[in-house]
N, C-alpha and C positions, 0 to 999 in steps of 0.2 A: 696231345690231341690225337696222335696216330692210333693209340689204343682205344679211343672212344668212338671211332667210326669204322664202318665196314669197307670203305673205299681204301684201296692201296694208296699209301702216301709216298710220293717220290720227291726227292730234293737233292741238292748238292751241286747244282750247276755253277753257283757262285762261290762255293767253298774252295779254299786254296791250300789247306794244310791237312796233313794226316791226322793231327789232333782234332781238327774240326770234324773230320769224317768219323773219328772214333766217338766223338760226342753225339753225332747224329745216330750212330748205331746203338750206343749204350744208354743214352739218356732220352733222346727224342724218339727212339724205337721206330724209325722209319722202315718202310717195307722195301723201297727201291732207292739205291744211291745212283746219282748220275754225275760222276766226276767228269769235268772238262779237262782233257789232256793239256790244254794250253794254260790252265790255271792251277792245276793240282801239283805240278812239278814234273810232268812228262811221264814217260813209260815206267821208270823205276818207282816213282811214287804211286802211280796208278796200280801197279802190281801189288804193292803193299796194301793199298786200299781194298783191292779185290780180295786179297787174302783175309784181311780183317772182316770183311763182309761175309765171306764164305763161312768163317768160324761161327758167325751169328745167324746164319741162314737168311741173309739179306741179299736180294738180287742186285746186281750191278749192271748198268747200261752205260758204257763209255760214250761220251759225246765229244764233239770237236766244233768249236765256234770259229769258223773262218781261219783255218790253219795258216794260210799265207799271210794274214794280217797279224798273227800272233806267234811269230817265231818260225814260220816255214814248215809246219807239219803238213805233209801231203796226204791226200785221200788214201794212197797206198799204205802209208804208215798207220793211218787210223784203222784201216782194215786189218793190218797185221796185229795191232794192239787188241782190237776187238776179238779177233780169232784166238789170240793167245789167252785172253781172259776167259773166253767161252770154253776152251778145251778142258779146263780144270773144273768148271762150274757144271754141276749136274742138277742143280735146283732150278725148277721152272715154276713160276707162280701159277696157281690155278686161278680161275675167275673169282673165287671168293678169298677174302683176306685171311691170313693166318694159316692157310693150307698150302704147303709146298710139297710137290711130288718129286721123288728122286728119279733121275733118269737112268739109274743103273739098277 
C-alpha cells in the first residue's frame, strides 16, 4: 500500500520486536516508523531500530505512551532517547513522498 499512494505512511506504534520493524521497513516499505519505547524493548532496541531505518532512509519518530504506566520511563528519558536518535539522523522528509533531503 505504501508504494501506491503519495501520502507518507507511518506505523509501528503497536510493534514490539526488532523483526517486526525490519518487516515494516523491508516488506511494507513504510516511510515513517514510530516505535514506542515502552513496547519495543527500551532504549537498546530503539537504537537498533533507528539504525535499521537509517540504512533504508526511513524516518523514525520515537513515541512514548504514558511512561509511568508502562515501566516508569520519564519524560526526561524520552527526551534523551529522542535526542540520541536525532543526532545521527540527517534525513528529513520533504512534503512529498519519496524525496528525502540530506541535512549535511
